[in-house]
Biotite code that builds the C-alpha atoms (Angstrom):
import biotite.structure as struc

atoms = struc.array([
    struc.Atom([-20.492, 14.970, -7.353], chain_id="A", res_id=1, res_name="MET", atom_name="CA", element="C"),
    struc.Atom([-17.088, 15.656, -8.934], chain_id="A", res_id=2, res_name="SER", atom_name="CA", element="C"),
    struc.Atom([-14.445, 13.024, -8.913], chain_id="A", res_id=3, res_name="ARG", atom_name="CA", element="C"),
    struc.Atom([-12.205, 14.785, -11.191], chain_id="A", res_id=4, res_name="SER", atom_name="CA", element="C"),
    struc.Atom([-10.825, 18.301, -11.886], chain_id="A", res_id=5, res_name="SER", atom_name="CA", element="C"),
    struc.Atom([-11.646, 20.205, -14.941], chain_id="A", res_id=6, res_name="PRO", atom_name="CA", element="C"),
    struc.Atom([-9.970, 18.265, -17.808], chain_id="A", res_id=7, res_name="GLY", atom_name="CA", element="C"),
    struc.Atom([-10.482, 15.014, -15.984], chain_id="A", res_id=8, res_name="GLY", atom_name="CA", element="C"),
    struc.Atom([-8.175, 12.585, -14.169], chain_id="A", res_id=9, res_name="ALA", atom_name="CA", element="C"),
    struc.Atom([-6.845, 11.198, -17.402], chain_id="A", res_id=10, res_name="SER", atom_name="CA", element="C"),
    struc.Atom([-5.833, 14.580, -18.543], chain_id="A", res_id=11, res_name="ALA", atom_name="CA", element="C"),
    struc.Atom([-4.053, 15.478, -15.308], chain_id="A", res_id=12, res_name="PHE", atom_name="CA", element="C"),
    struc.Atom([-2.174, 12.080, -15.211], chain_id="A", res_id=13, res_name="LEU", atom_name="CA", element="C"),
    struc.Atom([-1.425, 12.128, -18.956], chain_id="A", res_id=14, res_name="SER", atom_name="CA", element="C"),
    struc.Atom([0.579, 15.394, -18.566], chain_id="A", res_id=15, res_name="ARG", atom_name="CA", element="C"),
    struc.Atom([3.392, 13.583, -16.919], chain_id="A", res_id=16, res_name="GLY", atom_name="CA", element="C"),
    struc.Atom([2.052, 14.198, -13.381], chain_id="A", res_id=17, res_name="ARG", atom_name="CA", element="C"),
    struc.Atom([1.884, 10.503, -12.324], chain_id="A", res_id=18, res_name="TRP", atom_name="CA", element="C"),
    struc.Atom([4.778, 11.060, -9.814], chain_id="A", res_id=19, res_name="PRO", atom_name="CA", element="C"),
    struc.Atom([3.036, 14.084, -8.471], chain_id="A", res_id=20, res_name="LEU", atom_name="CA", element="C"),
    struc.Atom([-0.214, 12.240, -8.127], chain_id="A", res_id=21, res_name="ALA", atom_name="CA", element="C"),
    struc.Atom([1.442, 9.311, -6.373], chain_id="A", res_id=22, res_name="VAL", atom_name="CA", element="C"),
    struc.Atom([3.550, 11.572, -4.092], chain_id="A", res_id=23, res_name="ALA", atom_name="CA", element="C"),
    struc.Atom([0.449, 13.631, -3.180], chain_id="A", res_id=24, res_name="LEU", atom_name="CA", element="C"),
    struc.Atom([-1.476, 10.490, -2.256], chain_id="A", res_id=25, res_name="LEU", atom_name="CA", element="C"),
    struc.Atom([1.414, 9.124, -0.287], chain_id="A", res_id=26, res_name="SER", atom_name="CA", element="C"),
    struc.Atom([1.704, 12.454, 1.714], chain_id="A", res_id=27, res_name="LEU", atom_name="CA", element="C"),
    struc.Atom([-2.095, 12.609, 2.243], chain_id="A", res_id=28, res_name="ALA", atom_name="CA", element="C"),
    struc.Atom([-2.105, 9.061, 3.519], chain_id="A", res_id=29, res_name="CYS", atom_name="CA", element="C"),
    struc.Atom([0.800, 9.350, 5.873], chain_id="A", res_id=30, res_name="GLY", atom_name="CA", element="C"),
    struc.Atom([3.784, 8.620, 3.585], chain_id="A", res_id=31, res_name="GLY", atom_name="CA", element="C"),
    struc.Atom([6.214, 6.075, 4.904], chain_id="A", res_id=32, res_name="ARG", atom_name="CA", element="C"),
    struc.Atom([5.233, 6.296, 8.542], chain_id="A", res_id=33, res_name="GLY", atom_name="CA", element="C"),
    struc.Atom([4.154, 3.262, 10.684], chain_id="A", res_id=34, res_name="ALA", atom_name="CA", element="C"),
    struc.Atom([0.913, 1.598, 9.469], chain_id="A", res_id=35, res_name="PRO", atom_name="CA", element="C"),
    struc.Atom([-2.035, 3.160, 11.241], chain_id="A", res_id=36, res_name="ALA", atom_name="CA", element="C"),
    struc.Atom([-3.402, 0.751, 13.951], chain_id="A", res_id=37, res_name="GLU", atom_name="CA", element="C"),
    struc.Atom([-7.031, 0.616, 14.801], chain_id="A", res_id=38, res_name="ARG", atom_name="CA", element="C"),
    struc.Atom([-7.630, 2.209, 18.198], chain_id="A", res_id=39, res_name="PRO", atom_name="CA", element="C"),
    struc.Atom([-8.605, -0.115, 20.875], chain_id="A", res_id=40, res_name="ALA", atom_name="CA", element="C"),
    struc.Atom([-12.368, -0.913, 20.966], chain_id="A", res_id=41, res_name="GLY", atom_name="CA", element="C"),
    struc.Atom([-12.874, 0.163, 17.282], chain_id="A", res_id=42, res_name="VAL", atom_name="CA", element="C"),
    struc.Atom([-14.426, -2.825, 15.314], chain_id="A", res_id=43, res_name="GLU", atom_name="CA", element="C"),
    struc.Atom([-14.138, -3.248, 11.596], chain_id="A", res_id=44, res_name="PRO", atom_name="CA", element="C"),
    struc.Atom([-16.942, -1.929, 9.505], chain_id="A", res_id=45, res_name="GLN", atom_name="CA", element="C"),
    struc.Atom([-20.015, -4.160, 9.481], chain_id="A", res_id=46, res_name="PRO", atom_name="CA", element="C"),
    struc.Atom([-21.357, -5.584, 6.340], chain_id="A", res_id=47, res_name="GLU", atom_name="CA", element="C"),
    struc.Atom([-23.536, -3.019, 4.462], chain_id="A", res_id=48, res_name="PRO", atom_name="CA", element="C"),
    struc.Atom([-27.125, -3.312, 5.041], chain_id="A", res_id=49, res_name="ALA", atom_name="CA", element="C"),
    struc.Atom([-28.379, -2.949, 1.526], chain_id="A", res_id=50, res_name="SER", atom_name="CA", element="C"),
    struc.Atom([-27.391, -4.458, -1.897], chain_id="A", res_id=51, res_name="GLU", atom_name="CA", element="C"),
    struc.Atom([-26.667, -0.872, -3.032], chain_id="A", res_id=52, res_name="PHE", atom_name="CA", element="C"),
    struc.Atom([-24.233, -0.223, -0.188], chain_id="A", res_id=53, res_name="ALA", atom_name="CA", element="C"),
    struc.Atom([-22.640, -3.624, -0.737], chain_id="A", res_id=54, res_name="ARG", atom_name="CA", element="C"),
    struc.Atom([-22.165, -2.918, -4.430], chain_id="A", res_id=55, res_name="ARG", atom_name="CA", element="C"),
    struc.Atom([-20.662, 0.633, -3.626], chain_id="A", res_id=56, res_name="GLN", atom_name="CA", element="C"),
    struc.Atom([-18.208, -0.893, -1.145], chain_id="A", res_id=57, res_name="ARG", atom_name="CA", element="C"),
    struc.Atom([-17.061, -3.342, -3.786], chain_id="A", res_id=58, res_name="ALA", atom_name="CA", element="C"),
    struc.Atom([-16.823, -0.729, -6.416], chain_id="A", res_id=59, res_name="ALA", atom_name="CA", element="C"),
    struc.Atom([-14.903, 1.733, -4.368], chain_id="A", res_id=60, res_name="CYS", atom_name="CA", element="C"),
    struc.Atom([-12.394, -0.835, -3.126], chain_id="A", res_id=61, res_name="ALA", atom_name="CA", element="C"),
    struc.Atom([-11.695, -2.168, -6.606], chain_id="A", res_id=62, res_name="ALA", atom_name="CA", element="C"),
    struc.Atom([-11.491, 1.316, -8.097], chain_id="A", res_id=63, res_name="THR", atom_name="CA", element="C"),
    struc.Atom([-9.040, 2.390, -5.432], chain_id="A", res_id=64, res_name="GLY", atom_name="CA", element="C"),
    struc.Atom([-6.763, -0.471, -6.186], chain_id="A", res_id=65, res_name="GLU", atom_name="CA", element="C"),
    struc.Atom([-6.928, 0.184, -9.894], chain_id="A", res_id=66, res_name="ARG", atom_name="CA", element="C"),
    struc.Atom([-6.378, 3.999, -9.676], chain_id="A", res_id=67, res_name="VAL", atom_name="CA", element="C"),
    struc.Atom([-3.443, 3.484, -7.436], chain_id="A", res_id=68, res_name="THR", atom_name="CA", element="C"),
    struc.Atom([-1.959, 0.725, -9.460], chain_id="A", res_id=69, res_name="ALA", atom_name="CA", element="C"),
    struc.Atom([-2.149, 3.140, -12.575], chain_id="A", res_id=70, res_name="CYS", atom_name="CA", element="C"),
    struc.Atom([-0.514, 5.721, -10.626], chain_id="A", res_id=71, res_name="ALA", atom_name="CA", element="C"),
    struc.Atom([2.239, 3.443, -9.554], chain_id="A", res_id=72, res_name="ILE", atom_name="CA", element="C"),
    struc.Atom([2.695, 2.063, -13.128], chain_id="A", res_id=73, res_name="THR", atom_name="CA", element="C"),
    struc.Atom([3.065, 5.749, -14.230], chain_id="A", res_id=74, res_name="GLY", atom_name="CA", element="C"),
    struc.Atom([5.541, 6.452, -11.276], chain_id="A", res_id=75, res_name="LEU", atom_name="CA", element="C"),
    struc.Atom([7.635, 3.497, -12.368], chain_id="A", res_id=76, res_name="ARG", atom_name="CA", element="C"),
    struc.Atom([7.808, 4.688, -15.924], chain_id="A", res_id=77, res_name="ALA", atom_name="CA", element="C"),
    struc.Atom([8.700, 8.348, -14.979], chain_id="A", res_id=78, res_name="ALA", atom_name="CA", element="C"),
    struc.Atom([11.279, 7.561, -12.127], chain_id="A", res_id=79, res_name="SER", atom_name="CA", element="C"),
    struc.Atom([14.827, 6.421, -11.946], chain_id="A", res_id=80, res_name="THR", atom_name="CA", element="C"),
    struc.Atom([15.797, 3.253, -10.132], chain_id="A", res_id=81, res_name="LYS", atom_name="CA", element="C"),
    struc.Atom([17.275, 5.443, -7.300], chain_id="A", res_id=82, res_name="ASP", atom_name="CA", element="C"),
    struc.Atom([14.038, 7.318, -6.902], chain_id="A", res_id=83, res_name="GLU", atom_name="CA", element="C"),
    struc.Atom([11.920, 4.154, -6.850], chain_id="A", res_id=84, res_name="LEU", atom_name="CA", element="C"),
    struc.Atom([14.399, 2.597, -4.271], chain_id="A", res_id=85, res_name="ALA", atom_name="CA", element="C"),
    struc.Atom([13.380, 5.207, -1.821], chain_id="A", res_id=86, res_name="LYS", atom_name="CA", element="C"),
    struc.Atom([9.781, 4.423, -2.089], chain_id="A", res_id=87, res_name="LEU", atom_name="CA", element="C"),
    struc.Atom([7.826, 1.574, -0.450], chain_id="A", res_id=88, res_name="ASP", atom_name="CA", element="C"),
    struc.Atom([5.374, 1.045, -3.405], chain_id="A", res_id=89, res_name="LEU", atom_name="CA", element="C"),
    struc.Atom([3.696, -1.942, -1.917], chain_id="A", res_id=90, res_name="GLU", atom_name="CA", element="C"),
    struc.Atom([2.717, 0.036, 1.375], chain_id="A", res_id=91, res_name="LYS", atom_name="CA", element="C"),
    struc.Atom([1.866, 3.076, -0.939], chain_id="A", res_id=92, res_name="MET", atom_name="CA", element="C"),
    struc.Atom([-0.523, 0.699, -2.848], chain_id="A", res_id=93, res_name="GLN", atom_name="CA", element="C"),
    struc.Atom([-2.198, -0.606, 0.283], chain_id="A", res_id=94, res_name="GLN", atom_name="CA", element="C"),
    struc.Atom([-2.523, 2.923, 1.940], chain_id="A", res_id=95, res_name="VAL", atom_name="CA", element="C"),
    struc.Atom([-3.692, 4.809, -1.035], chain_id="A", res_id=96, res_name="ASN", atom_name="CA", element="C"),
    struc.Atom([-6.125, 2.113, -2.182], chain_id="A", res_id=97, res_name="SER", atom_name="CA", element="C"),
    struc.Atom([-7.684, 1.962, 1.309], chain_id="A", res_id=98, res_name="ALA", atom_name="CA", element="C"),
    struc.Atom([-7.826, 5.816, 1.526], chain_id="A", res_id=99, res_name="ALA", atom_name="CA", element="C"),
    struc.Atom([-9.441, 6.084, -1.766], chain_id="A", res_id=100, res_name="TYR", atom_name="CA", element="C"),
    struc.Atom([-11.956, 3.401, -0.926], chain_id="A", res_id=101, res_name="ALA", atom_name="CA", element="C"),
    struc.Atom([-12.786, 4.963, 2.406], chain_id="A", res_id=102, res_name="GLU", atom_name="CA", element="C"),
    struc.Atom([-13.566, 8.370, 0.907], chain_id="A", res_id=103, res_name="LYS", atom_name="CA", element="C"),
    struc.Atom([-15.515, 6.872, -1.927], chain_id="A", res_id=104, res_name="CYS", atom_name="CA", element="C"),
    struc.Atom([-17.519, 4.739, 0.367], chain_id="A", res_id=105, res_name="GLU", atom_name="CA", element="C"),
    struc.Atom([-18.450, 7.985, 2.435], chain_id="A", res_id=106, res_name="ALA", atom_name="CA", element="C"),
    struc.Atom([-19.740, 9.695, -0.691], chain_id="A", res_id=107, res_name="ASP", atom_name="CA", element="C"),
    struc.Atom([-23.399, 9.529, -1.409], chain_id="A", res_id=108, res_name="ALA", atom_name="CA", element="C"),
    struc.Atom([-23.350, 7.961, -4.835], chain_id="A", res_id=109, res_name="LEU", atom_name="CA", element="C"),
    struc.Atom([-26.195, 8.019, -7.305], chain_id="A", res_id=110, res_name="SER", atom_name="CA", element="C"),
    struc.Atom([-27.208, 4.706, -8.836], chain_id="A", res_id=111, res_name="SER", atom_name="CA", element="C"),
    struc.Atom([-25.858, 6.167, -12.218], chain_id="A", res_id=112, res_name="ARG", atom_name="CA", element="C"),
    struc.Atom([-22.524, 6.906, -10.527], chain_id="A", res_id=113, res_name="GLN", atom_name="CA", element="C"),
    struc.Atom([-22.292, 3.385, -9.068], chain_id="A", res_id=114, res_name="LEU", atom_name="CA", element="C"),
    struc.Atom([-23.060, 1.934, -12.454], chain_id="A", res_id=115, res_name="ARG", atom_name="CA", element="C"),
    struc.Atom([-20.157, 4.215, -13.981], chain_id="A", res_id=116, res_name="VAL", atom_name="CA", element="C"),
    struc.Atom([-17.792, 2.570, -11.545], chain_id="A", res_id=117, res_name="TYR", atom_name="CA", element="C"),
    struc.Atom([-18.901, -0.923, -12.246], chain_id="A", res_id=118, res_name="GLU", atom_name="CA", element="C"),
    struc.Atom([-18.964, -0.467, -16.021], chain_id="A", res_id=119, res_name="VAL", atom_name="CA", element="C"),
    struc.Atom([-15.394, 1.036, -16.007], chain_id="A", res_id=120, res_name="CYS", atom_name="CA", element="C"),
    struc.Atom([-14.048, -1.777, -13.817], chain_id="A", res_id=121, res_name="LEU", atom_name="CA", element="C"),
    struc.Atom([-15.539, -4.405, -16.062], chain_id="A", res_id=122, res_name="ARG", atom_name="CA", element="C"),
    struc.Atom([-14.852, -2.867, -19.496], chain_id="A", res_id=123, res_name="GLU", atom_name="CA", element="C"),
    struc.Atom([-11.626, -0.983, -19.336], chain_id="A", res_id=124, res_name="GLU", atom_name="CA", element="C"),
    struc.Atom([-8.431, -2.909, -18.823], chain_id="A", res_id=125, res_name="ARG", atom_name="CA", element="C"),
    struc.Atom([-5.723, -0.132, -19.546], chain_id="A", res_id=126, res_name="GLU", atom_name="CA", element="C"),
    struc.Atom([-5.145, 2.749, -17.375], chain_id="A", res_id=127, res_name="CYS", atom_name="CA", element="C"),
    struc.Atom([-5.835, 5.604, -19.663], chain_id="A", res_id=128, res_name="GLU", atom_name="CA", element="C"),
    struc.Atom([-9.188, 4.302, -20.920], chain_id="A", res_id=129, res_name="PRO", atom_name="CA", element="C"),
    struc.Atom([-10.123, 3.301, -17.305], chain_id="A", res_id=130, res_name="PHE", atom_name="CA", element="C"),
    struc.Atom([-9.326, 6.826, -16.037], chain_id="A", res_id=131, res_name="LEU", atom_name="CA", element="C"),
    struc.Atom([-11.176, 8.505, -18.947], chain_id="A", res_id=132, res_name="SER", atom_name="CA", element="C"),
    struc.Atom([-14.200, 6.268, -18.174], chain_id="A", res_id=133, res_name="CYS", atom_name="CA", element="C"),
    struc.Atom([-14.143, 7.525, -14.586], chain_id="A", res_id=134, res_name="LEU", atom_name="CA", element="C"),
    struc.Atom([-14.573, 11.075, -15.985], chain_id="A", res_id=135, res_name="ASP", atom_name="CA", element="C"),
    struc.Atom([-18.217, 10.002, -16.549], chain_id="A", res_id=136, res_name="ASN", atom_name="CA", element="C"),
    struc.Atom([-18.869, 10.183, -12.776], chain_id="A", res_id=137, res_name="LEU", atom_name="CA", element="C"),
    struc.Atom([-19.516, 13.871, -13.312], chain_id="A", res_id=138, res_name="THR", atom_name="CA", element="C"),
    struc.Atom([-22.667, 14.469, -15.280], chain_id="A", res_id=139, res_name="PRO", atom_name="CA", element="C"),
    struc.Atom([-22.137, 16.289, -18.424], chain_id="A", res_id=140, res_name="GLN", atom_name="CA", element="C"),
    struc.Atom([-24.139, 19.570, -18.816], chain_id="A", res_id=141, res_name="PRO", atom_name="CA", element="C"),
])
């Protein structure tokens, strides 16, 4: 399973593409539109049946929050106050974190990939090392 493009997520984001990454995430997740409401009769997801599924859900949610927070930090550093004033960063954080977690939870992770998520979340505090750590999701030849 590939979580990053050639060169890795950190290479992409370190090339000054933070604003692009956040904008793409925002557009892909509905931008500044009204929050998506759950259709009538749709229940929240039940608790995972296995310990592995529970760990995957927790890792995906936490990683989604961290990746989005890193993107927003980069966006704040690269944007003017006027550009930032036009964005709803709080909503962007929520929507993009949830979208990442949903996609991640739908992936069939191996136990090694789940461990990569858990180790990166536990060990890396700064954005660049964290994003570089996530490059280990893709096995090296």
